[in-house]
Backbone as a chain_set.jsonl record, in Angstrom:
{"seq": "MFNSFEFDAPRFFGFLLGFVIGTTFHEFMHAYSALRLGDTTAQREGRVTLNPASHFDPLGFGLGVLLALGIGFIAWGRPVPVNPYALRFGRRGMSIVAVAGPISNLVFAAVLAPLYKFSEGRISSEASTVLYYMIAINLALFAFNPIPIPPLDGFNILSGILPNAWVPIMQPIYRYSIPILLTCVFFLPVIGNQLQIPLNPIQQALLPVISLLQHVLLGGGGLF", "coords": {"N": [[-8.021, 5.539, -23.589], [-6.251, 6.709, -21.948], [-8.142, 9.036, -21.437], [-9.635, 8.891, -19.692], [-8.758, 9.004, -17.4], [-8.247, 10.247, -14.111], [-6.446, 12.95, -12.273], [-5.974, 12.75, -9.026], [-5.24, 14.717, -6.704], [-4.823, 14.634, -3.582], [-4.78, 11.956, -2.898], [-2.644, 10.945, -4.472], [-0.473, 12.467, -3.336], [-0.817, 11.608, -0.704], [-0.313, 8.746, -0.606], [2.045, 8.794, -1.868], [3.53, 10.124, 0.034], [3.338, 8.846, 2.393], [4.212, 6.286, 1.478], [7.02, 7.17, 1.05], [8.078, 7.909, 3.551], [6.956, 5.701, 5.016], [8.586, 3.407, 4.15], [11.025, 4.616, 4.917], [11.083, 4.37, 7.574], [10.424, 1.518, 7.866], [12.92, 0.336, 6.565], [14.76, 1.462, 8.23], [14.113, 0.372, 10.803], [14.766, -2.475, 10.032], [17.738, -1.959, 9.6], [18.606, -0.709, 12.448], [17.315, -2.945, 14.217], [18.998, -4.735, 13.425], [21.55, -4.183, 13.815], [21.5, -3.837, 16.89], [21.099, -6.379, 17.693], [23.749, -7.346, 16.813], [25.021, -7.009, 13.956], [26.813, -5.206, 12.265], [26.725, -4.517, 9.724], [24.798, -2.715, 7.915], [25.157, -0.429, 9.327], [27.536, 0.393, 8.689], [27.356, 1.076, 6.155], [25.864, 3.219, 6.359], [23.093, 3.181, 7.156], [21.505, 3.213, 9.345], [19.685, 5.202, 9.701], [17.252, 8.04, 9.642], [16.93, 9.492, 7.514], [15.268, 9.879, 4.458], [16.858, 9.465, 2.161], [18.947, 8.042, 2.275], [17.737, 5.458, 2.148], [16.565, 5.313, -0.077], [15.233, 3.804, -3.966], [15.876, 4.015, -6.78], [14.172, 2.596, -8.929], [12.357, 1.22, -7.068], [10.933, 3.513, -5.958], [10.344, 4.934, -8.592], [8.305, 2.869, -9.035], [6.636, 3.411, -7.237], [5.793, 5.999, -7.192], [4.061, 5.365, -9.824], [2.37, 3.568, -8.262], [1.004, 5.379, -6.615], [-0.383, 6.591, -8.345], [-2.163, 4.812, -9.11], [-1.867, 3.033, -11.209], [0.019, 1.144, -10.548], [1.63, -1.582, -8.936], [3.406, -3.073, -7.234], [5.882, -1.747, -5.206], [8.926, -0.496, -3.685], [11.716, 0.213, -0.936], [14.937, 0.795, -0.565], [16.974, -2.012, -0.161], [17.872, -3.134, 3.028], [21.056, -4.261, 3.644], [21.865, -6.923, 5.552], [23.58, -9.69, 7.693], [23.15, -12.563, 8.352], [24.845, -14.045, 9.994], [26.053, -12.748, 11.932], [24.48, -12.465, 13.403], [23.013, -12.363, 16.782], [21.656, -14.777, 18.096], [21.231, -16.451, 15.668], [18.834, -17.747, 13.32], [16.908, -17.028, 14.615], [17.283, -14.356, 14.871], [17.408, -13.466, 12.633], [14.676, -13.633, 11.728], [13.345, -11.683, 13.846], [14.959, -9.323, 12.586], [13.619, -9.105, 10.511], [10.881, -9.041, 11.125], [10.789, -6.402, 12.281], [10.538, -4.267, 10.449], [7.717, -4.325, 9.013], [6.404, -4.074, 11.719], [7.212, -1.165, 11.927], [5.653, -0.105, 9.903], [3.263, -0.393, 10.68], [2.825, 0.545, 13.135], [3.313, 3.502, 12.583], [0.889, 3.787, 10.985], [-0.796, 3.898, 13.181], [-0.198, 5.707, 14.936], [-0.681, 8.194, 13.128], [-3.899, 7.5, 12.813], [-5.218, 8.594, 15.536], [-4.792, 11.482, 14.862], [-5.511, 11.469, 12.163], [-8.687, 11.213, 12.471], [-9.118, 12.921, 14.759], [-8.764, 15.508, 13.112], [-10.773, 15.164, 11.326], [-13.134, 17.572, 10.259], [-12.115, 19.79, 11.238], [-9.834, 20.115, 9.293], [-9.111, 21.068, 5.986], [-10.835, 19.002, 3.514], [-9.237, 17.816, 1.606], [-6.538, 17.539, 3.03], [-7.239, 16.066, 5.136], [-7.576, 13.873, 3.299], [-5.127, 13.519, 2.409], [-3.669, 12.422, 4.789], [-5.336, 10.207, 5.444], [-4.595, 8.41, 3.242], [-1.767, 8.303, 3.573], [-2.254, 6.544, 5.789], [-3.371, 4.287, 5.007], [-1.415, 3.492, 3.136], [0.48, 2.4, 4.57], [-0.577, 0.651, 6.19], [-0.964, -1.169, 4.075], [1.4, -1.912, 3.588], [2.537, -3.128, 6.053], [0.521, -5.28, 5.526], [1.541, -6.633, 3.52], [4.039, -7.323, 3.355], [4.609, -9.139, 5.504], [3.78, -11.254, 4.356], [4.493, -14.531, 3.383], [6.625, -15.279, 1.01], [9.575, -15.523, -0.471], [11.137, -12.119, -1.999], [9.835, -11.213, 0.168], [9.733, -9.989, 3.734], [8.212, -11.756, 5.008], [9.141, -14.277, 4.351], [11.95, -14.695, 5.464], [10.705, -14.268, 8.135], [9.63, -16.598, 8.563], [11.218, -18.426, 7.647], [12.844, -18.174, 9.926], [11.416, -19.327, 12.326], [11.16, -21.685, 11.497], [11.232, -25.325, 12.359], [14.738, -26.633, 12.388], [15.17, -28.498, 10.229], [13.619, -27.912, 8.107], [15.457, -25.95, 6.797], [16.872, -26.383, 4.494], [15.338, -26.77, 2.824], [13.764, -24.622, 2.272], [15.798, -22.49, 1.427], [16.709, -22.728, -1.133], [14.557, -21.493, -2.42], [15.236, -19.407, -2.73], [16.507, -18.823, -4.821], [14.618, -18.153, -6.765], [12.97, -16.101, -6.126], [12.1, -13.692, -7.462], [10.984, -14.377, -9.855], [8.795, -15.783, -8.35], [7.492, -13.82, -6.931], [6.774, -11.974, -8.851], [4.712, -13.227, -10.299], [3.099, -13.879, -8.725], [2.231, -11.132, -7.557], [1.724, -9.833, -10.25], [1.298, -11.539, -12.958], [-0.658, -13.485, -12.433], [-2.667, -12.12, -11.845], [-3.07, -10.748, -13.965], [-3.684, -12.682, -15.939], [-5.854, -13.749, -14.705], [-7.738, -11.472, -15.108], [-7.988, -11.394, -18.21], [-9.456, -14.106, -17.977], [-11.446, -13.684, -16.736], [-11.927, -14.207, -14.303], [-11.354, -14.455, -10.779], [-8.41, -14.108, -9.752], [-5.973, -13.597, -8.165], [-4.205, -14.027, -5.441], [-2.945, -12.37, -3.762], [-3.939, -10.226, -3.567], [-6.497, -11.297, -2.278], [-5.778, -12.314, -0.233], [-4.88, -10.034, 1.502], [-7.01, -7.845, 1.427], [-8.938, -8.519, 3.685], [-7.293, -8.598, 5.904], [-6.416, -5.369, 5.97], [-8.955, -4.318, 6.023], [-9.638, -5.247, 8.364], [-8.038, -4.237, 10.105], [-8.043, -1.014, 9.127], [-10.806, -0.881, 10.257], [-10.402, -1.327, 13.056], [-8.658, 0.962, 13.69], [-9.575, 3.232, 12.18], [-12.611, 3.118, 12.019], [-15.136, 2.621, 9.884], [-15.797, 1.841, 6.349], [-13.745, 0.389, 3.736], [-10.286, 0.708, 2.774], [-9.624, 1.4, 0.552]], "CA": [[-7.669, 4.576, -22.824], [-6.096, 7.681, -20.894], [-8.876, 9.987, -21.703], [-10.686, 8.963, -18.797], [-7.847, 8.987, -16.108], [-8.512, 11.493, -13.415], [-5.492, 12.858, -11.271], [-6.558, 12.756, -7.668], [-3.641, 15.104, -5.97], [-4.908, 14.147, -2.33], [-4.783, 10.629, -2.832], [-1.2, 10.61, -4.902], [0.275, 12.769, -2.054], [-1.176, 10.858, 0.689], [0.181, 7.804, -0.985], [3.544, 8.651, -2.208], [4.416, 10.83, 1.239], [3.236, 7.578, 2.904], [5.167, 5.555, 0.967], [8.586, 7.399, 1.442], [7.899, 8.101, 5.171], [6.451, 4.405, 5.489], [9.646, 2.761, 3.847], [12.163, 5.029, 5.7], [10.661, 4.171, 8.655], [10.528, 0.43, 7.562], [14.06, -0.034, 6.063], [15.621, 2.301, 9.492], [13.969, -0.537, 11.651], [15.635, -3.603, 9.772], [18.988, -1.855, 9.926], [18.365, -0.823, 13.652], [17.393, -4.071, 14.944], [20.221, -5.723, 12.992], [22.554, -3.461, 14.699], [21.415, -4.215, 18.175], [21.453, -8.082, 17.531], [25.218, -7.687, 16.636], [25.341, -7.06, 12.935], [27.076, -4.063, 12.119], [26.937, -4.043, 8.514], [23.927, -1.773, 7.794], [25.649, 0.44, 10.205], [28.698, 0.803, 8.098], [26.611, 1.681, 5.238], [25.306, 5.071, 6.805], [21.789, 2.607, 6.552], [20.62, 3.428, 10.608], [19.149, 6.994, 9.854], [15.778, 8.287, 9.624], [17.234, 9.901, 6.215], [14.772, 8.927, 3.285], [17.666, 9.653, 0.935], [19.341, 6.985, 2.485], [16.635, 4.205, 2.006], [16.132, 5.53, -1.592], [15.476, 2.993, -4.692], [15.031, 4.68, -7.831], [13.031, 1.895, -9.246], [11.133, 1.218, -6.227], [10.217, 5.278, -5.884], [9.28, 4.905, -9.828], [7.051, 2.362, -9.192], [5.898, 3.936, -5.765], [4.762, 6.802, -7.869], [3.016, 4.457, -10.31], [0.931, 3.026, -7.189], [0.179, 6.606, -5.883], [-1.517, 6.989, -9.81], [-3.249, 3.736, -8.988], [-1.846, 1.993, -12.212], [1.316, 0.146, -10.212], [0.987, -3.218, -8.093], [4.416, -2.875, -6.114], [6.97, -0.909, -4.916], [9.836, -0.973, -2.335], [12.757, 0.815, -0.287], [16.228, 0.118, -1.092], [16.886, -3.094, 0.845], [18.958, -3.11, 4.019], [22.007, -5.575, 3.708], [22.021, -7.906, 6.937], [24.709, -10.563, 7.709], [22.598, -13.162, 9.102], [25.799, -14.85, 10.571], [26.71, -11.578, 12.454], [22.938, -11.924, 14.236], [22.634, -12.925, 17.805], [20.064, -16.021, 17.901], [20.955, -17.002, 14.831], [18.025, -17.564, 12.311], [15.513, -16.513, 15.446], [17.583, -12.891, 15.03], [16.785, -12.641, 11.289], [13.384, -13.257, 11.703], [13.479, -10.47, 14.314], [15.312, -8.351, 11.769], [12.538, -9.389, 9.33], [9.294, -8.287, 11.315], [10.955, -5.108, 12.801], [10.091, -3.585, 9.409], [6.557, -4.08, 8.862], [5.673, -3.751, 12.343], [7.152, -0.098, 12.516], [4.504, 0.66, 9.494], [1.612, -0.644, 11.731], [2.852, 1.637, 14.326], [3.323, 4.783, 11.649], [-0.736, 4.18, 10.468], [-1.471, 3.34, 14.71], [-0.123, 6.952, 15.133], [-1.773, 8.67, 12.342], [-5.123, 7.329, 12.908], [-5.743, 9.68, 16.138], [-4.497, 12.531, 14.133], [-6.74, 11.802, 11.448], [-9.841, 11.004, 13.378], [-9.159, 14.337, 15.435], [-8.683, 16.475, 12.241], [-12.13, 15.814, 10.809], [-13.963, 18.79, 10.03], [-10.808, 20.994, 11.42], [-8.804, 20.736, 8.384], [-9.546, 20.724, 4.737], [-11.065, 17.819, 3.224], [-7.914, 17.634, 0.813], [-5.608, 17.467, 4.139], [-7.679, 14.694, 5.61], [-7.553, 12.677, 2.418], [-3.721, 12.776, 2.3], [-3.531, 11.863, 5.993], [-5.929, 8.804, 5.486], [-4.124, 7.347, 2.091], [-0.867, 7.711, 4.371], [-2.366, 5.397, 6.649], [-3.962, 3.196, 4.045], [-0.492, 2.606, 2.266], [1.31, 1.812, 5.603], [-1.357, -0.378, 6.503], [-0.766, -2.126, 3.207], [2.953, -2.205, 3.346], [1.866, -4.194, 7.018], [-0.056, -6.634, 5.757], [1.95, -7.35, 2.507], [5.773, -7.545, 3.697], [5.192, -10.667, 6.045], [3.287, -13.02, 3.457], [5.859, -15.673, 3.162], [7.345, -15.513, -0.263], [10.936, -14.302, -1.056], [11.93, -11.511, -1.473], [9.402, -10.302, 1.188], [10.253, -10.045, 4.962], [7.724, -12.962, 5.669], [9.992, -15.337, 4.189], [12.698, -14.737, 6.337], [10.22, -14.344, 9.216], [9.077, -17.921, 8.501], [12.671, -19.47, 7.788], [13.468, -17.979, 11.505], [10.592, -19.814, 13.375], [10.396, -23.668, 11.068], [12.499, -26.176, 12.652], [16.026, -26.509, 11.654], [15.181, -29.442, 9.335], [13.449, -27.197, 6.718], [16.163, -24.61, 6.252], [17.413, -26.654, 3.186], [14.048, -27.041, 1.705], [13.236, -23.365, 2.177], [16.612, -21.84, 1.053], [16.728, -23.107, -2.462], [13.279, -21.064, -3.012], [15.305, -17.419, -2.993], [16.742, -18.601, -6.526], [13.376, -18.007, -7.802], [12.288, -15.352, -5.355], [11.593, -12.583, -7.898], [9.685, -14.649, -10.654], [7.578, -16.326, -7.874], [6.868, -12.798, -6.383], [6.116, -10.977, -10.175], [3.506, -14.255, -10.792], [1.604, -13.737, -7.964], [1.509, -9.877, -7.788], [1.068, -9.223, -11.697], [0.909, -12.507, -13.832], [-1.896, -14.438, -12.193], [-4.569, -11.416, -11.741], [-3.616, -10.308, -15.568], [-4.342, -13.852, -16.466], [-7.442, -13.502, -14.214], [-8.409, -10.455, -15.739], [-8.029, -12.061, -19.469], [-10.405, -15.315, -18.292], [-12.781, -13.098, -16.336], [-12.162, -15.089, -13.252], [-10.571, -13.798, -9.787], [-7.305, -14.897, -9.59], [-5.422, -12.466, -7.763], [-4.239, -14.455, -4.266], [-2.149, -11.464, -2.83], [-5.404, -9.171, -2.972], [-7.802, -11.816, -1.485], [-5.064, -12.565, 1.078], [-4.389, -8.694, 1.8], [-7.691, -7.218, 1.765], [-9.495, -8.912, 4.815], [-6.415, -7.762, 7.141], [-6.204, -4.539, 5.877], [-9.819, -3.671, 6.025], [-9.824, -4.968, 9.796], [-6.949, -3.119, 10.907], [-8.532, -0.242, 9.008], [-11.775, -0.616, 10.954], [-9.845, -1.209, 14.454], [-7.516, 2.179, 14.013], [-10.523, 4.159, 12.144], [-13.759, 2.7, 11.736], [-15.883, 2.142, 8.715], [-15.316, 1.093, 5.375], [-12.387, -0.197, 3.194], [-9.365, 1.719, 2.459], [-9.315, 1.46, -1.361]], "C": [[-7.178, 5.831, -21.685], [-6.817, 8.749, -20.699], [-9.978, 9.947, -19.98], [-9.915, 9.024, -17.216], [-8.263, 10.449, -15.862], [-7.51, 11.836, -12.424], [-6.112, 13.506, -10.202], [-5.246, 13.416, -6.708], [-3.948, 14.808, -4.555], [-4.499, 12.857, -2.058], [-3.469, 10.092, -3.307], [-0.606, 11.365, -3.856], [0.158, 11.968, -1.57], [-0.375, 9.505, 0.555], [1.474, 7.635, -1.08], [4.415, 9.361, -0.6], [4.15, 9.56, 2.138], [3.845, 6.741, 2.884], [6.631, 5.701, 1.364], [8.597, 7.785, 2.841], [8.078, 6.379, 5.624], [7.638, 3.591, 4.928], [10.979, 3.083, 4.368], [12.16, 4.45, 6.978], [11.1, 2.133, 8.901], [11.886, -0.197, 7.555], [15.19, 0.418, 7.438], [15.065, 1.006, 10.222], [14.618, -1.967, 11.617], [17.16, -3.485, 10.113], [19.202, -1.602, 11.593], [18.817, -1.918, 14.36], [18.556, -5.042, 14.528], [21.609, -5.524, 13.999], [22.375, -3.877, 16.429], [21.252, -5.67, 17.97], [23.19, -8.41, 16.906], [25.794, -7.269, 15.423], [25.588, -5.252, 12.476], [27.157, -3.56, 10.464], [26.05, -2.931, 7.551], [24.51, -0.403, 8.391], [26.488, 1.125, 9.165], [28.629, 1.682, 6.679], [25.973, 2.852, 5.038], [23.721, 4.215, 6.455], [20.737, 2.878, 7.926], [20.659, 4.543, 10.934], [17.878, 6.845, 9.345], [15.87, 9.012, 8.117], [16.72, 9.263, 4.901], [16.01, 8.805, 2.313], [18.735, 8.156, 0.858], [18.694, 5.367, 1.912], [15.939, 4.354, 0.594], [16.169, 4.296, -2.723], [14.952, 3.379, -5.653], [14.116, 3.953, -8.554], [12.073, 1.724, -8.524], [10.337, 2.54, -6.147], [9.348, 4.974, -7.058], [8.02, 4.224, -9.664], [5.731, 2.554, -7.914], [4.817, 5.32, -6.697], [3.531, 6.103, -8.751], [1.451, 3.764, -9.307], [0.337, 3.846, -7.075], [-0.787, 6.997, -6.954], [-2.605, 6.036, -9.715], [-3.218, 2.73, -10.268], [-0.807, 1.291, -11.687], [0.601, -0.889, -9.534], [2.055, -3.138, -7.174], [5.148, -1.834, -6.166], [7.798, -0.925, -3.812], [11.0, 0.523, -2.071], [14.048, 0.225, -0.716], [16.297, -0.805, 0.303], [18.007, -2.929, 1.892], [19.521, -4.874, 4.014], [22.146, -5.875, 5.551], [23.037, -9.265, 6.606], [23.731, -11.188, 8.822], [23.704, -14.181, 10.177], [26.146, -13.954, 11.639], [25.531, -11.836, 13.407], [23.073, -12.713, 15.729], [21.368, -13.758, 17.684], [20.197, -16.816, 16.29], [19.52, -16.625, 13.629], [16.963, -16.576, 13.23], [15.994, -14.903, 14.931], [17.3, -12.431, 14.062], [15.38, -12.402, 11.139], [12.763, -12.304, 12.56], [13.835, -9.187, 13.83], [14.319, -7.831, 10.635], [11.038, -8.276, 9.884], [9.66, -6.894, 11.83], [10.187, -4.058, 11.445], [8.549, -3.232, 9.255], [5.954, -3.945, 10.407], [5.892, -1.881, 12.607], [5.868, 0.526, 11.32], [2.891, 0.693, 10.227], [1.808, 0.081, 12.693], [2.673, 3.009, 13.971], [1.812, 5.018, 11.868], [-1.47, 4.325, 12.026], [-1.277, 5.398, 14.801], [-0.49, 7.901, 14.415], [-2.938, 8.838, 12.634], [-5.504, 8.548, 13.745], [-5.8, 11.033, 15.574], [-5.57, 12.845, 13.212], [-8.258, 11.797, 12.053], [-10.069, 12.471, 14.186], [-9.736, 15.445, 14.206], [-10.0, 16.847, 11.531], [-12.758, 16.71, 11.006], [-13.373, 19.905, 10.542], [-10.354, 21.37, 10.549], [-9.742, 20.32, 7.003], [-9.51, 19.614, 4.517], [-9.927, 17.146, 2.459], [-6.769, 17.015, 1.902], [-5.964, 16.256, 4.72], [-7.599, 13.835, 4.654], [-5.823, 12.285, 2.544], [-3.332, 12.051, 3.774], [-4.269, 10.096, 5.89], [-5.453, 7.822, 4.394], [-2.577, 7.151, 2.95], [-0.989, 6.381, 4.997], [-3.006, 4.229, 5.999], [-2.663, 2.794, 3.439], [0.2, 1.97, 3.513], [0.181, 0.987, 6.31], [-0.865, -1.729, 5.471], [0.608, -3.041, 3.064], [2.82, -3.242, 4.707], [1.541, -5.528, 6.811], [0.932, -7.309, 4.514], [3.119, -8.07, 2.708], [6.021, -8.971, 4.277], [4.249, -11.678, 5.203], [4.974, -13.54, 2.902], [6.747, -16.421, 1.993], [8.341, -14.781, -0.235], [10.609, -13.744, -2.419], [11.423, -11.162, -0.285], [10.236, -10.823, 2.723], [9.367, -11.458, 5.68], [8.297, -14.138, 5.52], [11.036, -15.654, 5.187], [12.156, -14.853, 7.892], [10.111, -16.04, 9.374], [10.26, -18.482, 8.846], [13.394, -19.211, 9.035], [13.086, -18.519, 12.67], [10.633, -21.701, 13.181], [11.815, -23.841, 12.041], [13.658, -26.073, 11.717], [15.752, -27.498, 9.962], [14.259, -29.052, 7.835], [14.188, -25.809, 6.414], [16.913, -25.344, 5.288], [16.399, -26.643, 1.86], [13.718, -25.784, 1.411], [14.394, -22.325, 1.312], [17.02, -21.577, -0.419], [15.697, -22.178, -3.107], [14.032, -19.954, -3.206], [15.871, -17.23, -4.374], [15.735, -18.188, -7.349], [12.425, -16.743, -7.194], [11.457, -13.927, -6.52], [10.646, -12.921, -9.162], [8.377, -15.363, -9.805], [6.881, -15.005, -7.485], [5.858, -11.846, -7.786], [4.573, -12.238, -10.798], [2.504, -14.085, -9.944], [1.012, -12.124, -7.479], [0.998, -9.399, -9.08], [0.739, -10.246, -12.508], [-0.184, -12.759, -13.577], [-2.679, -13.345, -12.167], [-4.553, -10.656, -13.217], [-4.222, -11.468, -16.076], [-5.728, -13.968, -16.117], [-8.372, -12.563, -14.835], [-9.127, -11.076, -17.546], [-9.176, -13.252, -19.129], [-11.322, -14.724, -17.685], [-12.944, -13.948, -15.213], [-11.093, -14.409, -12.023], [-9.451, -14.818, -9.711], [-5.911, -14.175, -9.431], [-5.03, -12.865, -5.775], [-3.517, -13.117, -3.447], [-3.32, -10.603, -2.387], [-6.36, -10.13, -2.175], [-6.901, -12.317, 0.016], [-5.134, -11.201, 1.969], [-5.934, -7.907, 2.28], [-8.503, -7.737, 3.341], [-8.501, -8.569, 6.099], [-6.633, -6.663, 6.737], [-7.587, -3.864, 6.218], [-10.2, -4.227, 7.904], [-8.941, -4.196, 10.858], [-7.658, -1.828, 10.721], [-9.853, -0.077, 10.326], [-11.42, -0.601, 12.409], [-9.279, 0.618, 14.89], [-8.612, 3.081, 13.262], [-11.975, 3.965, 12.084], [-14.063, 2.733, 10.307], [-15.756, 1.532, 7.8], [-14.004, 0.457, 5.09], [-11.824, 0.885, 2.711], [-9.346, 2.321, 0.981], [-10.701, 1.45, -1.869]], "O": [[-7.754, 5.857, -20.597], [-6.395, 9.56, -19.874], [-10.731, 10.77, -19.46], [-10.501, 9.077, -16.135], [-8.509, 11.388, -16.618], [-7.533, 11.033, -11.491], [-6.693, 14.587, -10.3], [-4.434, 12.707, -6.114], [-2.825, 14.655, -4.075], [-3.879, 12.618, -1.022], [-3.033, 9.043, -2.832], [0.045, 10.538, -3.217], [1.043, 11.137, -1.777], [0.224, 9.119, 1.559], [2.097, 6.687, -0.602], [5.575, 9.128, -0.26], [5.193, 9.298, 2.737], [4.224, 6.183, 3.914], [7.343, 4.816, 1.838], [9.772, 8.023, 3.12], [8.978, 5.897, 6.311], [7.597, 2.606, 5.665], [11.918, 2.287, 4.379], [13.213, 4.042, 7.467], [11.803, 1.626, 9.775], [12.139, -1.115, 8.335], [16.25, -0.183, 7.619], [16.048, 0.265, 10.21], [14.957, -2.598, 12.618], [17.817, -4.367, 10.665], [20.036, -2.358, 12.091], [19.9, -2.118, 14.909], [18.951, -5.974, 15.228], [22.338, -6.298, 14.62], [23.386, -4.222, 17.042], [21.708, -5.905, 19.089], [23.654, -9.521, 16.645], [27.009, -7.079, 15.47], [24.74, -4.362, 12.408], [27.566, -2.463, 10.084], [26.573, -2.38, 6.582], [24.244, 0.657, 7.823], [26.229, 2.267, 8.786], [29.385, 2.543, 6.229], [25.612, 3.399, 3.995], [23.147, 4.632, 5.449], [19.513, 2.818, 7.813], [21.236, 5.067, 11.887], [17.425, 5.86, 8.762], [14.795, 9.091, 7.524], [17.345, 8.401, 4.283], [15.985, 7.785, 1.625], [19.125, 7.49, -0.1], [19.303, 4.437, 1.381], [14.982, 3.684, 0.206], [17.167, 3.596, -2.55], [13.73, 3.289, -5.771], [13.128, 4.596, -8.91], [10.936, 1.944, -8.94], [9.113, 2.531, -6.283], [8.135, 4.781, -6.981], [6.921, 4.678, -9.983], [4.59, 2.125, -7.746], [3.596, 5.464, -6.767], [2.336, 6.23, -8.482], [0.25, 3.593, -9.518], [-0.871, 3.72, -7.273], [-1.826, 7.604, -6.693], [-3.748, 6.269, -10.107], [-4.076, 1.876, -10.49], [-0.479, 0.482, -12.555], [-0.613, -1.089, -9.505], [1.614, -3.124, -6.025], [5.097, -1.026, -7.093], [7.293, -1.458, -2.824], [11.074, 1.531, -2.775], [14.067, -0.893, -1.232], [15.877, -0.518, 1.424], [19.102, -2.557, 1.472], [19.001, -5.974, 4.197], [22.461, -5.106, 6.459], [23.201, -9.74, 5.483], [23.487, -10.638, 9.896], [23.24, -14.944, 11.024], [26.708, -14.604, 12.521], [25.722, -11.229, 14.461], [23.281, -13.918, 15.591], [20.283, -13.389, 17.236], [19.364, -17.617, 15.868], [19.272, -15.497, 13.204], [16.344, -15.622, 12.761], [15.058, -14.182, 14.583], [16.931, -11.257, 14.011], [14.866, -11.403, 10.637], [11.635, -11.953, 12.212], [13.373, -8.136, 14.274], [14.203, -6.74, 10.077], [10.464, -7.312, 9.376], [8.706, -6.116, 11.808], [9.344, -3.198, 11.703], [8.145, -2.073, 9.348], [4.763, -3.641, 10.343], [5.065, -1.251, 13.266], [5.173, 1.475, 11.683], [1.91, 1.435, 10.258], [0.773, 0.373, 13.293], [2.048, 3.764, 14.716], [1.345, 5.926, 12.554], [-2.598, 4.812, 12.097], [-2.233, 6.169, 14.715], [-0.753, 8.853, 15.149], [-3.371, 9.981, 12.788], [-6.014, 9.508, 13.168], [-6.797, 11.724, 15.782], [-6.311, 13.828, 13.198], [-8.854, 12.853, 11.844], [-11.167, 13.029, 14.173], [-10.798, 16.065, 14.275], [-10.409, 17.96, 11.2], [-13.109, 16.81, 12.181], [-13.93, 20.993, 10.398], [-10.191, 22.581, 10.397], [-10.71, 19.563, 6.941], [-8.605, 18.904, 4.955], [-9.689, 15.958, 2.679], [-6.148, 16.01, 1.554], [-5.109, 15.379, 4.844], [-7.525, 12.696, 5.117], [-5.347, 11.162, 2.714], [-2.628, 11.043, 3.713], [-3.704, 9.059, 6.237], [-5.754, 6.629, 4.456], [-2.145, 6.002, 3.038], [-0.24, 5.411, 4.885], [-3.103, 3.185, 6.645], [-2.668, 1.602, 3.132], [0.501, 0.791, 3.325], [0.577, 0.768, 7.454], [-0.525, -2.855, 5.833], [0.846, -4.186, 2.679], [3.044, -4.401, 4.359], [1.903, -6.546, 7.401], [1.079, -8.53, 4.564], [3.273, -9.234, 2.337], [6.918, -9.764, 3.991], [4.105, -12.851, 5.546], [5.988, -13.107, 2.356], [7.303, -17.519, 1.955], [8.273, -13.57, -0.029], [10.144, -14.256, -3.438], [12.247, -10.765, 0.539], [11.068, -11.725, 2.827], [9.781, -12.067, 6.666], [8.111, -15.044, 6.333], [11.052, -16.757, 5.732], [12.845, -15.359, 8.777], [10.565, -16.594, 10.375], [10.505, -18.955, 9.955], [14.414, -19.845, 9.304], [13.711, -18.484, 13.73], [10.375, -22.609, 13.972], [12.792, -23.154, 12.338], [13.636, -25.587, 10.587], [16.125, -27.125, 8.85], [14.239, -29.71, 6.795], [13.661, -24.813, 5.92], [17.993, -24.764, 5.183], [16.522, -26.563, 0.638], [13.327, -25.617, 0.256], [13.934, -21.437, 0.593], [17.522, -20.539, -0.85], [15.843, -21.993, -4.316], [13.48, -19.238, -4.042], [15.88, -16.188, -5.03], [15.922, -17.887, -8.528], [11.338, -16.45, -7.693], [10.389, -13.381, -6.244], [9.767, -12.152, -9.55], [7.259, -15.517, -10.297], [5.665, -14.985, -7.679], [4.753, -11.307, -7.727], [3.677, -11.923, -11.58], [1.303, -14.11, -10.214], [-0.144, -11.861, -7.148], [0.006, -8.672, -9.135], [-0.358, -10.007, -13.014], [-1.015, -12.352, -14.388], [-3.776, -13.676, -12.616], [-5.543, -10.094, -13.686], [-5.292, -11.333, -16.669], [-6.637, -14.213, -16.91], [-9.562, -12.796, -15.052], [-10.299, -11.138, -17.916], [-9.935, -13.419, -20.084], [-12.406, -15.197, -18.025], [-14.048, -14.468, -15.06], [-10.056, -13.872, -12.413], [-9.557, -16.042, -9.63], [-4.994, -14.144, -10.252], [-5.493, -12.125, -4.907], [-3.778, -13.114, -2.244], [-3.629, -10.316, -1.231], [-7.051, -9.559, -1.332], [-7.423, -12.603, 1.093], [-5.449, -11.326, 3.152], [-6.003, -7.418, 3.407], [-8.46, -6.811, 4.15], [-8.986, -8.297, 7.198], [-7.707, -6.502, 7.317], [-7.458, -2.758, 6.743], [-10.981, -3.559, 8.581], [-9.137, -3.75, 11.989], [-8.013, -1.27, 11.759], [-9.763, 0.784, 11.201], [-12.116, 0.144, 13.1], [-9.437, 1.257, 15.931], [-8.621, 4.115, 13.93], [-12.566, 5.044, 12.118], [-13.117, 2.889, 9.536], [-15.535, 0.352, 8.072], [-13.253, 0.047, 5.975], [-12.436, 1.864, 2.284], [-9.097, 3.441, 0.535], [-10.914, 1.481, -3.081]]}, "num_chains": 1, "name": "protein.A"}
């Protein structure tokens, strides 16, 4: 099983560097937007910063290393604490805080894209590959986090824009957030592999979005 494993250094470092920078921007924007909307919780905990150490989560980073090696399925930064009752605009404010994170990943990828295209043929292929996968992981973060299942940002975005009548229906789902997420990103694909049928709803939802974004920013085929 392990004899066939080949370590791809540019891919590994591109994914990992993109993940660390991307999650730093992502969590910073959650904290900054919450502060701008009146909640000082993240500020009091020192989270309104671009210091990666402040957004470091040991387990999430460890899984990010596995993801960079091509054998992981999910990773994360340290979640930013937000008090929705302190935010202006109530639930709408929470949706603004939630969407700020994924948007930062798209912006970061968009900033890197011209650099990557300009650098082709001007820098080593290894360095170019690092840039390529830094863009890849941030497009994946942008596409993945808005999925409307807890505890992803998309659930808070959806909760903030739905009518008030949906609040008592949506909130209890939080209690089952981790089992729901693990089922979607891990258990269903494993079952699908055993049954030899396509059973990966997250991948099926993400790949068209990522491919479209990659085509717009870079042109060409798929990122992965």
